[in-house]
C-alpha positions in Angstrom: -19.3 -28.2 111.5 -21.7 -28.2 114.5 -20.7 -25.7 117.3 -22.1 -24.8 120.2 -24.2 -21.6 121.5 -23.7 -19.9 124.6 -26.4 -18.6 126.5 -29.2 -20.6 125.4 -32.7 -20.0 127.8 -33.3 -23.5 129.8 -36.6 -24.4 130.2 -38.9 -24.9 133.1 -39.0 -28.7 133.2 -35.4 -28.5 134.8 -33.9 -29.7 131.9 -30.7 -28.2 130.6 -31.1 -26.9 127.1 -28.3 -26.9 124.5 -28.0 -25.8 121.9 -26.0 -26.5 118.3 -25.4 -24.9 115.3 -23.8 -24.5 111.5 -24.4 -23.3 108.0 -26.9 -25.9 107.2 -28.3 -27.1 110.7 -29.2 -26.6 114.3 -29.4 -29.3 116.7 -31.1 -28.6 120.3 -30.2 -31.8 122.8 -31.9 -32.1 125.8 -30.7 -33.5 128.7 -32.4 -34.3 132.4 -30.2 -33.0 136.2 -28.0 -36.4 135.3 -26.8 -35.8 132.5 -29.1 -38.1 130.1 -30.2 -37.2 126.9 -33.6 -36.5 126.8 -34.5 -35.3 123.5 -32.7 -34.1 120.5 -33.9 -31.9 117.1 -32.6 -31.9 114.8 -33.5 -28.8 112.1 -32.1 -28.6 108.5 -34.1 -25.8 105.7 -33.8 -23.2 107.5 -35.0 -20.3 104.9 -37.0 -22.9 101.9 -38.9 -26.0 104.2 -37.8 -25.4 107.7 -38.1 -29.5 108.5 -36.4 -31.5 111.7 -36.0 -35.0 113.0 -37.5 -34.9 116.5 -37.1 -37.5 119.8 -38.1 -38.1 122.8 -37.5 -40.9 125.1 -40.0 -42.3 126.1 -42.0 -41.1 123.2 -39.9 -42.3 120.1 -39.2 -40.7 116.8 -40.8 -38.9 114.1 -40.6 -36.2 110.9 -41.7 -32.4 111.3 -42.3 -29.8 109.3 -44.0 -29.5 105.9 -44.2 -32.8 103.5 -41.6 -33.1 101.5 -42.2 -32.9 97.1 -42.7 -35.6 95.4 -40.5 -37.5 93.9 -40.0 -36.8 90.3 -40.4 -40.3 88.5 -37.5 -41.1 85.4 -38.8 -42.4 82.0 -38.3 -45.8 82.4 -37.0 -47.3 79.0 -37.6 -50.5 78.4 -35.0 -52.6 79.4 -33.5 -50.5 81.3 -31.9 -51.5 85.2 -33.8 -49.6 88.1 
């Protein structure tokens, strides 16, 4: 379960930065002066191939980090269903 980390350094843009953490994820939330969420970063894979799903108001979302490894192709037998 994500738990909020307190005492997070705030940025100079006037946004409130919040940090939530558990064993698998870090979630960073940025809020404007009115409390509206203006950015999110969900980080995962810490320690081996850290990646993040990022969303910024007005810009949309993207996936950041190293390329995901190619999915291993399964050998298909004739007549086998997908």
